[in-house]
C-alpha positions in Angstrom: 151.0 132.7 135.4 147.8 130.8 134.5 145.0 130.0 136.9 142.5 127.3 136.6 139.1 127.8 138.1 137.4 124.6 139.2 133.6 124.8 139.0 131.6 123.8 142.0 129.1 121.2 141.0 126.0 119.9 142.9 124.2 117.0 141.2 120.5 116.6 141.8 119.0 113.2 141.1 115.2 112.6 141.4 114.3 109.0 142.1 111.4 106.6 142.8 112.2 102.9 143.3 115.5 102.9 141.3 117.5 100.2 143.2 118.1 98.3 140.0 119.8 101.3 138.2 121.1 103.6 140.9 124.5 102.0 141.4 125.2 102.1 137.7 124.3 105.8 137.7 126.8 106.5 140.5 129.5 104.6 138.5 128.8 106.8 135.5 128.9 109.9 137.7 132.2 108.9 139.2 133.7 108.4 135.7 133.0 112.1 134.7 135.9 114.4 134.2 134.3 117.2 136.3 133.5 115.8 139.7 130.4 116.8 141.7 131.2 118.2 145.1 127.8 116.9 146.3 125.1 114.6 145.1 121.6 115.1 146.4 119.1 112.3 145.9 115.5 113.7 146.0 113.5 110.6 146.5 109.8 110.2 145.9 109.1 107.9 148.9 110.8 104.8 147.4 109.7 101.5 148.9 112.8 99.6 147.7 116.5 100.0 148.6 117.2 103.1 146.5 117.8 105.5 149.4 120.1 103.0 151.2 122.2 102.3 148.1 122.5 106.0 147.3 123.5 106.9 150.8 126.2 104.2 150.9 127.5 105.7 147.6 127.8 109.2 149.2 124.6 110.9 148.3 122.7 113.2 150.7 119.1 111.9 150.8 116.0 114.1 150.8 112.7 112.2 151.0 109.5 113.7 149.7 106.3 111.8 150.5 104.5 110.6 147.4 101.5 112.8 148.1 103.7 116.0 148.1 106.0 115.1 145.2 106.0 117.2 142.1 108.9 117.8 139.7 109.0 121.6 140.3 108.8 121.2 144.1 111.6 118.5 144.1 113.9 120.7 142.0 113.2 123.8 144.1 113.7 121.9 147.4 117.0 120.5 146.2 118.3 123.9 145.1 117.3 125.4 148.5 119.5 122.8 150.3 
């Protein structure tokens, strides 16, 4: 008897005003063989429609105000969620 272990995948995306490219990114993610169980969008206070598009496509949104955003902080915050 063989067993297959399915990995649990959380995908973390950092963004800032990516409304032009975010839908394409989600299409590429959906086409992957291994599916993410969750997608977290760590947003750097976008002023465009990035967060709304990502939310409609199933992402959980975490907003970080621009004056608090650093790459290490955004990654650590996402992993803690």
